[in-house]
C-alpha positions in Angstrom: 47.9 64.7 -6.4 50.0 65.1 -3.0 47.2 67.7 -2.0 44.5 65.1 -2.9 46.8 62.7 -0.7 46.8 65.2 2.3 43.2 66.0 1.9 42.3 61.8 2.5 44.1 61.6 5.3 47.6 60.8 4.5 50.2 61.5 7.0 52.7 63.9 5.7 55.2 62.1 8.3 55.2 58.6 7.0 57.7 56.6 6.0 58.0 53.3 7.8 61.6 52.9 7.8 62.1 49.9 6.0 61.1 50.5 2.4 60.1 54.0 2.7 62.8 55.1 5.2 62.4 58.8 4.6 59.6 61.5 5.0 57.5 62.9 2.2 59.1 65.6 2.9 62.5 64.6 2.6 61.8 62.5 -0.2 61.1 65.3 -2.2 64.8 66.8 -1.0 65.9 62.9 -2.5 68.3 62.8 -4.8 68.9 60.1 -7.6 72.5 59.6 -8.2 72.3 58.5 -12.4 69.4 61.6 -13.0 70.3 64.4 -10.0 67.3 65.9 -8.1 64.1 63.7 -8.8 62.2 67.1 -8.6 62.1 70.1 -10.1 63.1 72.8 -7.7 59.0 74.8 -8.2 57.7 71.1 -8.5 59.5 70.4 -4.8 58.3 74.2 -3.2 54.5 73.1 -4.7 54.7 69.9 -2.6 56.7 71.2 0.2 54.1 73.5 0.7 51.5 71.3 0.9 53.1 69.0 3.4 54.4 72.1 5.7 50.5 73.0 5.0 49.4 69.8 6.6 52.0 69.4 9.4 54.9 67.9 8.3 57.7 68.1 10.3 59.3 70.6 9.0 62.8 69.0 10.3 61.8 66.0 7.9 62.5 63.1 10.8 59.9 60.4 9.6 57.0 59.8 12.6 59.0 56.3 12.2 62.5 57.6 14.1 62.0 58.5 17.9 63.5 61.8 18.8 67.1 60.9 20.0 68.0 59.2 16.6 70.2 61.2 14.4 69.2 61.5 10.8 69.8 63.6 8.2 67.8 67.0 8.5 65.6 68.3 5.7 67.6 71.9 6.5 70.9 69.8 5.8 70.1 68.3 2.3 69.0 71.3 0.9 72.1 73.4 2.1 74.2 70.6 0.5 72.1 70.6 -2.5 70.6 73.8 -2.6 67.3 74.9 -5.0 66.2 78.2 -5.8 63.6 79.2 -2.6 64.2 75.5 -0.9 65.6 76.2 1.7 64.5 79.5 2.3 61.4 77.5 2.4 62.3 75.4 4.7 63.7 78.2 7.5 61.0 80.7 7.2 58.6 77.6 8.8 61.8 77.5 11.2 62.9 74.8 10.6 66.4 74.0 12.8 69.7 75.4 11.3 72.0 73.1 13.4 70.6 69.6 13.5 73.8 67.2 12.7 73.7 64.2 10.8 75.1 60.9 12.5 78.8 62.0 11.9 78.4 65.5 14.3 77.9 68.1 11.0 75.3 70.6 10.8 74.1 72.1 7.7 76.6 74.4 7.6 79.2 72.4 7.0 77.0 70.7 4.5 77.6 74.4 2.4 81.4 74.5 3.2 82.1 70.9 1.5 79.6 72.1 -1.4 80.8 75.5 -1.7 77.8 77.1 -1.8 78.0 80.8 -0.3 74.6 81.9 -1.0 73.3 78.4 1.6 76.1 79.2 3.4 74.7 83.2 4.0 71.3 81.7 4.6 71.9 79.3 7.4 74.1 82.7 9.1 71.3 84.9 9.1 68.9 82.5 10.4 71.4 82.0 13.6 73.3 78.8 12.3 76.2 77.8 15.1 79.5 78.9 13.7 81.4 77.4 16.9 79.5 74.3 16.7 82.0 71.4 16.0 81.6 68.4 13.7 82.2 65.0 14.7 85.8 65.2 14.6 85.8 68.3 16.7 86.1 70.6 13.5 84.8 74.3 13.7 83.0 75.1 10.6 85.5 78.4 10.0 89.0 75.9 11.0 87.1 73.6 7.7 86.5 76.8 5.9 90.5 77.4 6.2 91.5 73.9 5.4 89.3 73.4 2.3 90.9 77.2 1.0 94.7 75.5 1.5 93.7 72.2 0.0 92.7 74.0 -3.1 95.6 76.7 -3.1 98.3 73.1 -3.0 95.6 71.7 -5.7 96.2 74.2 -8.0 100.0 74.9 -7.5 100.3 71.1 -8.0 98.7 71.9 -11.5 100.7 74.4 -12.7 103.6 72.4 -12.3 
């Protein structure tokens, strides 16, 4: 269906900012809070491939959001909730690995916060900035150390 719509002129970067705030690419990566990811990994991959082939913005920026306005990129969404092959597909299409969200957090922070080592390795292989600071001035390395300390404290507390 997506291929048919794109062939007939559908804008791969559409989104009106009111009813449909996300681009079609970002809609593929959206989650339904009750049911988890809205698509299976293979379905998402196929649709993303069609959108990218039709010149969708690989970073997921809808056409109604100006370049200077903050938003969460497709890499951020895929890094936070990694599905097999989706993050790699976006990175192979030259998505920006360092675009921060509204809070100053880059995709690398999303990986660390969700504990996804595979996605972290993939972002680092695509030159994610390990020294970039988030909106609070904390680097990715410091964030990982803080998370590790909290986990240790939590396990000691649960043992008592």
